[in-house]
DRENMIKE-110992 format. One record per atom (N, C-alpha, C): residue number from 1; atom name; x, y, z. Coordinates in pm, whole numbers. Layout:
residues N
NUM;CA;X;Y;Z
...
This chain:
residues 98
1;N;8300;5124;17174
1;CA;8467;5131;17119
1;C;8524;5332;17085
2;N;8637;5247;17094
2;CA;8705;5373;17144
2;C;8815;5429;17005
3;N;8796;5503;16993
3;CA;8976;5593;16866
3;C;9059;5451;16762
4;N;9107;5473;16875
4;CA;9233;5359;16876
4;C;9127;5242;16777
5;N;9057;5157;16849
5;CA;8964;5045;16786
5;C;8867;5121;16609
6;N;8813;5209;16643
6;CA;8789;5251;16516
6;C;8853;5277;16422
7;N;8984;5331;16403
7;CA;9088;5313;16290
7;C;9101;5156;16303
8;N;9144;5064;16411
8;CA;9255;4927;16358
8;C;9109;4866;16229
9;N;8948;4873;16323
9;CA;8877;4792;16260
9;C;8800;4877;16092
10;N;8895;4959;16077
10;CA;8843;5071;15953
10;C;8999;5012;15842
11;N;9114;5043;15928
11;CA;9219;4943;15827
11;C;9248;4820;15778
12;N;9146;4767;15881
12;CA;9138;4602;15858
12;C;9128;4518;15809
13;N;8983;4677;15794
13;CA;8870;4565;15714
13;C;8861;4675;15548
14;N;8936;4759;15526
14;CA;9015;4791;15350
14;C;9161;4709;15323
15;N;9164;4644;15456
15;CA;9332;4592;15392
15;C;9305;4457;15340
16;N;9141;4415;15434
16;CA;9086;4276;15374
16;C;9018;4260;15242
17;N;8947;4384;15229
17;CA;8819;4431;15064
17;C;8917;4388;14998
18;N;9060;4494;14995
18;CA;9132;4586;14905
18;C;9254;4427;14872
19;N;9250;4363;14949
19;CA;9347;4249;14952
19;C;9439;4189;14800
20;N;9309;4184;14722
20;CA;9292;4098;14580
20;C;9436;4220;14432
21;N;9408;4345;14508
21;CA;9451;4446;14465
21;C;9603;4609;14484
22;N;9615;4453;14615
22;CA;9789;4480;14648
22;C;9788;4683;14684
23;N;9743;4604;14775
23;CA;9732;4839;14826
23;C;9856;4838;14855
24;N;9915;4951;14851
24;CA;10025;4997;14950
24;C;10013;5084;15066
25;N;10106;5152;15141
25;CA;10094;5197;15165
25;C;9979;5248;15341
26;N;9917;5149;15318
26;CA;9791;5226;15408
26;C;9794;5331;15516
27;N;9756;5452;15481
27;CA;9780;5519;15628
27;C;9645;5576;15640
28;N;9626;5638;15760
28;CA;9518;5732;15825
28;C;9544;5865;15783
29;N;9388;5893;15742
29;CA;9350;6127;15712
29;C;9314;6172;15807
30;N;9180;6158;15844
30;CA;9082;6199;15873
30;C;8997;6069;15978
31;N;8970;6120;16121
31;CA;8864;6061;16171
31;C;8786;6117;16255
32;N;8644;6112;16195
32;CA;8543;6183;16287
32;C;8427;6089;16333
33;N;8358;6183;16428
33;CA;8256;6067;16462
33;C;8117;6173;16486
34;N;8004;6070;16460
34;CA;7903;6160;16405
34;C;7767;6131;16553
35;N;7827;6129;16679
35;CA;7721;6100;16845
35;C;7531;6144;16812
36;N;7511;6160;16655
36;CA;7384;6270;16623
36;C;7346;6052;16588
37;N;7375;5968;16481
37;CA;7399;5909;16452
37;C;7484;5721;16497
38;N;7552;5723;16580
38;CA;7621;5650;16631
38;C;7753;5615;16565
39;N;7782;5699;16499
39;CA;7851;5649;16327
39;C;8050;5695;16357
40;N;8117;5622;16343
40;CA;8273;5679;16327
40;C;8295;5672;16234
41;N;8293;5822;16127
41;CA;8340;5741;15990
41;C;8531;5843;15978
42;N;8606;5741;15991
42;CA;8753;5706;15904
42;C;8767;5746;15827
43;N;8915;5797;15781
43;CA;8925;5797;15605
43;C;9058;5785;15579
44;N;9071;5664;15519
44;CA;9164;5580;15497
44;C;9252;5635;15402
45;N;9387;5611;15328
45;CA;9438;5638;15156
45;C;9540;5540;15221
46;N;9523;5473;15059
46;CA;9655;5397;15035
46;C;9698;5336;14867
47;N;9780;5352;14810
47;CA;9799;5330;14661
47;C;9745;5246;14670
48;N;9751;5215;14507
48;CA;9737;5056;14420
48;C;9782;5114;14299
49;N;9726;4955;14214
49;CA;9757;5018;14104
49;C;9671;5003;13987
50;N;9757;5101;13931
50;CA;9603;5167;13796
50;C;9677;5148;13689
51;N;9717;5091;13581
51;CA;9709;5114;13468
51;C;9875;5053;13468
52;N;9946;5035;13367
52;CA;10116;4982;13298
52;C;10154;5156;13236
53;N;10314;5160;13309
53;CA;10374;5269;13257
53;C;10412;5259;13070
54;N;10392;5408;13059
54;CA;10409;5389;12822
54;C;10599;5381;12827
55;N;10605;5358;12772
55;CA;10776;5422;12692
55;C;10824;5552;12740
56;N;10698;5615;12787
56;CA;10762;5788;12811
56;C;10732;5808;12924
57;N;10659;5778;13024
57;CA;10636;5783;13175
57;C;10796;5681;13175
58;N;10784;5582;13105
58;CA;10877;5484;13160
58;C;11111;5522;13140
59;N;11076;5631;13020
59;CA;11130;5690;13047
59;C;11209;5779;13160
60;N;11067;5879;13176
60;CA;11101;5978;13216
60;C;11070;5906;13423
61;N;11086;5747;13431
61;CA;11102;5773;13588
61;C;11205;5683;13641
62;N;11314;5587;13533
62;CA;11364;5514;13512
62;C;11338;5378;13570
63;N;11244;5353;13554
63;CA;11164;5231;13564
63;C;11124;5150;13450
64;N;11158;5010;13446
64;CA;11103;4926;13260
64;C;11022;5014;13201
65;N;10939;5021;13116
65;CA;10811;4976;13059
65;C;10735;4823;13061
66;N;10637;4904;13121
66;CA;10517;4851;13188
66;C;10535;4840;13256
67;N;10611;4867;13370
67;CA;10562;4901;13534
67;C;10460;4895;13571
68;N;10439;4880;13598
68;CA;10182;4938;13713
68;C;10252;5049;13782
69;N;10144;5142;13742
69;CA;10181;5270;13809
69;C;10054;5255;13890
70;N;10088;5331;14047
70;CA;10053;5353;14122
70;C;9940;5470;14142
71;N;9840;5533;14249
71;CA;9766;5604;14221
71;C;9707;5610;14393
72;N;9703;5736;14452
72;CA;9608;5695;14624
72;C;9495;5726;14595
73;N;9458;5649;14623
73;CA;9275;5552;14701
73;C;9234;5678;14792
74;N;9170;5819;14837
74;CA;9122;5778;14945
74;C;8909;5700;14983
75;N;8949;5648;15096
75;CA;8804;5523;15132
75;C;8772;5577;15270
76;N;8603;5631;15260
76;CA;8583;5748;15474
76;C;8503;5551;15474
77;N;8519;5522;15556
77;CA;8494;5367;15623
77;C;8393;5434;15749
78;N;8264;5368;15711
78;CA;8179;5393;15837
78;C;8102;5291;15917
79;N;8160;5344;16065
79;CA;8146;5181;16195
79;C;8019;5213;16268
80;N;7955;5107;16205
80;CA;7879;5133;16425
80;C;7912;5138;16520
81;N;7908;5272;16603
81;CA;8025;5262;16752
81;C;7918;5148;16845
82;N;7824;5087;16830
82;CA;7774;5030;16970
82;C;7879;4885;16909
83;N;7747;4871;16766
83;CA;7818;4690;16722
83;C;7970;4744;16683
84;N;8053;4773;16663
84;CA;8148;4763;16582
84;C;8155;4730;16477
85;N;8005;4755;16383
85;CA;8054;4641;16223
85;C;8096;4762;16131
86;N;8108;4738;16006
86;CA;8165;4856;15931
86;C;8015;4845;15870
87;N;8006;4951;15855
87;CA;7860;4983;15842
87;C;7849;5001;15644
88;N;7961;5035;15560
88;CA;7953;5073;15429
88;C;8135;5168;15440
89;N;8202;5114;15326
89;CA;8348;5167;15301
89;C;8227;5257;15133
90;N;8298;5441;15107
90;CA;8273;5522;15008
90;C;8409;5566;14971
91;N;8418;5638;14805
91;CA;8540;5689;14786
91;C;8517;5877;14834
92;N;8609;5857;14864
92;CA;8610;6031;14929
92;C;8715;6120;14790
93;N;8673;6149;14764
93;CA;8745;6304;14695
93;C;8769;6386;14721
94;N;8884;6437;14673
94;CA;8878;6491;14811
94;C;8936;6662;14713
95;N;8877;6752;14660
95;CA;8874;6947;14620
95;C;8939;7031;14740
96;N;9031;7059;14635
96;CA;9088;7224;14658
96;C;9232;7132;14675
97;N;9349;7024;14578
97;CA;9383;6956;14593
97;C;9437;6977;14466
98;N;9634;7070;14441
98;CA;9643;7111;14371
98;C;9761;6948;14300
């Protein structure tokens, strides 16, 4: 499997797994290949709904109260290189971000 196939597999998997959450703006963040374990580690991010705007948030944003708020989530998808099969999806915490 080449890098493009690994990225496509990761994005397709995340898109289908999180479909019920109506995620938006799915994008590639990082690609890493571990030759010892023969595993691709593909990090993607996307926006997902997290709560609703209160009256103060709405007033500052110009959107009506109750509008869904979105938060960016980062996930690392581990893919077996030889089988092309997703092994796991893990939450990725960012460090050193302002």
